[in-house]
VMD Tcl script that draws the C-alpha trace (Angstrom):
set ca {
  {0.00 0.00 0.00}
  {1.34 3.40 -0.95}
  {1.84 6.04 1.77}
  {-0.93 8.21 0.33}
  {-3.37 5.30 0.43}
  {-2.45 4.54 4.04}
  {-2.96 8.19 5.01}
  {-6.32 8.21 3.23}
  {-7.47 5.11 5.11}
  {-6.40 6.58 8.45}
  {-8.09 9.92 7.72}
  {-11.26 8.11 6.69}
  {-11.30 6.19 9.95}
  {-10.68 9.37 11.97}
  {-13.41 11.28 10.13}
  {-15.82 8.39 10.61}
  {-15.18 8.33 14.36}
  {-15.49 12.12 14.54}
  {-18.78 12.00 12.65}
  {-20.13 9.32 14.96}
  {-19.23 11.32 18.03}
  {-20.80 14.50 16.60}
  {-24.01 12.75 15.63}
  {-24.23 11.01 18.97}
  {-23.55 14.26 20.81}
  {-26.30 16.04 18.85}
  {-28.79 13.32 19.82}
  {-27.67 13.25 23.44}
  {-26.49 16.77 24.28}
  {-24.54 17.23 27.44}
  {-26.55 19.23 29.97}
  {-25.12 22.66 30.73}
  {-24.58 23.34 34.39}
  {-24.80 27.01 35.30}
  {-23.47 28.81 38.35}
  {-21.07 25.97 39.08}
  {-18.02 27.00 41.08}
  {-14.74 26.56 39.21}
  {-12.89 23.38 40.08}
  {-9.74 24.20 42.05}
  {-6.50 22.95 40.58}
  {-5.46 21.34 37.29}
  {-6.18 17.82 38.54}
  {-9.76 18.77 39.40}
  {-10.20 20.35 35.96}
  {-9.08 17.14 34.28}
  {-11.38 15.07 36.45}
  {-14.31 17.31 35.58}
  {-13.84 16.37 31.92}
  {-14.12 12.63 32.54}
  {-17.93 12.40 32.79}
  {-18.34 14.36 29.55}
  {-15.77 12.24 27.71}
  {-17.32 9.03 29.00}
  {-20.78 10.18 27.95}
  {-19.61 11.09 24.46}
  {-17.79 7.80 24.08}
  {-20.86 5.86 25.20}
  {-23.05 7.83 22.79}
  {-20.62 7.21 19.93}
  {-20.56 3.51 20.77}
  {-24.35 3.44 20.75}
  {-24.40 5.11 17.34}
  {-21.76 2.68 16.02}
  {-23.78 -0.37 17.09}
  {-26.67 0.97 15.04}
  {-24.50 1.40 11.92}
  {-22.83 -1.99 11.83}
  {-22.82 -2.34 7.99}
  {-20.85 0.90 7.61}
  {-18.26 -0.15 10.17}
  {-17.97 -3.61 8.63}
  {-17.41 -2.07 5.19}
  {-14.72 0.24 6.55}
  {-13.01 -2.61 8.37}
  {-13.18 -4.77 5.24}
  {-11.41 -2.11 3.20}
  {-8.62 -1.88 5.76}
  {-8.22 -5.67 5.89}
  {-8.19 -6.03 2.09}
  {-5.57 -3.30 1.73}
  {-3.40 -4.94 4.40}
  {-3.69 -8.37 2.74}
  {-2.85 -7.01 -0.72}
  {0.15 -5.20 0.70}
  {1.39 -8.35 2.46}
  {0.95 -10.48 -0.68}
  {2.74 -7.96 -2.90}
  {5.63 -7.74 -0.44}
  {6.15 -11.52 -0.65}
  {5.88 -11.87 -4.41}
  {9.16 -12.96 -6.04}
  {10.92 -10.25 -8.03}
  {13.98 -10.37 -10.31}
  {17.09 -9.67 -8.24}
  {20.40 -8.24 -9.31}
  {23.07 -11.00 -9.47}
  {25.48 -8.54 -7.86}
  {24.47 -8.38 -4.21}
  {27.14 -6.05 -2.76}
  {28.62 -2.85 -4.06}
  {32.18 -2.98 -5.28}
  {34.97 -1.04 -3.60}
  {34.93 1.46 -6.49}
  {31.17 1.99 -6.26}
  {31.38 2.43 -2.51}
  {34.22 4.96 -2.78}
  {32.38 6.92 -5.50}
  {29.19 7.05 -3.42}
  {31.06 8.27 -0.34}
  {32.95 10.87 -2.39}
  {29.74 12.28 -3.86}
  {28.21 12.50 -0.39}
  {31.30 14.13 1.11}
  {31.80 11.20 3.47}
  {28.58 11.94 5.34}
  {25.37 9.96 5.73}
  {22.71 11.06 3.26}
  {19.62 9.96 5.14}
  {17.29 12.11 7.21}
  {18.26 12.87 10.77}
  {16.84 15.14 13.46}
  {13.95 17.43 12.41}
  {14.19 16.37 8.74}
  {17.76 17.61 8.49}
  {20.60 15.56 7.06}
  {22.11 12.95 9.33}
  {25.42 14.23 10.71}
  {27.10 10.84 11.14}
  {29.91 9.67 8.83}
  {29.08 7.38 5.91}
  {29.88 3.74 6.66}
  {27.65 1.68 4.34}
  {26.74 1.83 0.67}
  {23.01 1.17 0.92}
  {20.47 0.13 -1.71}
  {17.84 2.87 -1.57}
  {15.36 0.50 -3.21}
  {16.13 -2.71 -1.27}
  {18.02 -5.41 -3.15}
  {15.66 -8.07 -1.76}
  {12.78 -6.23 -3.42}
  {14.42 -5.99 -6.81}
  {16.68 -2.99 -6.30}
  {19.66 -2.62 -8.62}
  {23.24 -2.66 -7.36}
  {24.09 0.53 -9.19}
  {25.25 4.02 -8.29}
  {21.81 5.34 -9.20}
  {20.34 3.17 -6.45}
  {23.13 3.80 -3.97}
  {22.99 6.05 -0.92}
  {25.79 6.67 1.54}
  {24.54 5.74 5.00}
  {25.79 5.46 8.54}
  {25.39 2.13 10.30}
  {22.46 3.35 12.41}
  {20.40 4.68 9.47}
  {21.15 1.64 7.34}
  {20.13 -0.84 10.03}
  {16.98 1.09 10.95}
  {15.92 1.29 7.29}
  {16.52 -2.40 6.65}
  {14.57 -3.73 3.66}
  {11.86 -1.07 3.84}
  {10.91 1.03 0.82}
  {11.16 4.68 1.80}
  {8.08 6.85 1.24}
  {8.12 9.15 -1.76}
  {8.44 12.31 0.33}
  {11.66 11.07 1.94}
  {13.13 10.20 -1.46}
  {12.25 13.67 -2.78}
  {13.84 15.21 0.30}
  {17.03 13.24 -0.35}
  {17.12 14.30 -4.01}
  {16.60 17.94 -3.07}
  {19.30 17.72 -0.41}
  {21.78 16.22 -2.87}
  {21.67 19.37 -5.00}
  {23.60 21.17 -2.27}
  {26.58 18.82 -2.05}
  {26.68 16.67 -5.20}
  {29.38 17.57 -7.75}
  {28.15 19.76 -10.62}
  {26.79 17.81 -13.55}
  {26.12 14.63 -11.54}
  {22.52 13.41 -11.57}
  {20.96 13.62 -8.12}
  {18.17 11.14 -8.90}
  {18.19 8.07 -6.68}
  {16.37 4.74 -6.80}
  {16.53 2.08 -9.49}
  {15.11 -1.41 -9.88}
  {17.05 -4.21 -11.51}
  {14.41 -4.55 -14.24}
  {14.72 -0.83 -15.03}
  {18.48 -1.17 -15.28}
  {18.11 -4.08 -17.72}
  {15.60 -2.15 -19.81}
  {17.95 0.83 -20.06}
  {20.88 -1.41 -20.99}
  {19.03 -3.03 -23.91}
  {19.41 -1.29 -27.27}
  {16.31 0.48 -28.54}
  {14.38 -1.57 -31.04}
  {14.05 -0.12 -34.46}
  {17.03 2.18 -34.06}
  {18.89 2.89 -37.26}
}
mol new
graphics top color blue
foreach p $ca { graphics top sphere $p radius 0.5 }
foreach p [lrange $ca 0 end-1] q [lrange $ca 1 end] { graphics top cylinder $p $q radius 0.2 }
display resetview
């Protein structure tokens, strides 16, 4: 499942819960108590909210039990998306025969990155640790090519935390934008390549003169 699809599913679930609570609250409004003395202290203020929260939650639960088909449909969509994602992740893909980067590829990747990790660190800034690993941005186990176009200089911590995960599109765009500041002039800052894409680019164009 793509990141945008996951966000859409989460937002749909949040909006559905918010709608249920609003509808339930409109049917069972909380009585307004006038001339009530203010509760002394922050702890007392928090405790005064508990009855209202419990009442809203109970009302939302009552509304949800009366709209079972809608909730079942929403849950079915989430389950189907999760199953499709799990199946796609386990489907066999063509893998590059070259598993590890060569010494030359590793040195070139580190030189382009200035010897520093290229991944995102604190507050979306560039990681400040030194480059230690030549990492497949698109994981090798998922069909990533062992090429400089798919290589990112990474510290041991970032590389191990990333593992075989596919980074979301916004993090890849952030990396490409960041590379424009330190990559040598004239070097393509694009990153990410599958083995099948590399093979397709290596084949001569059909019908060429």
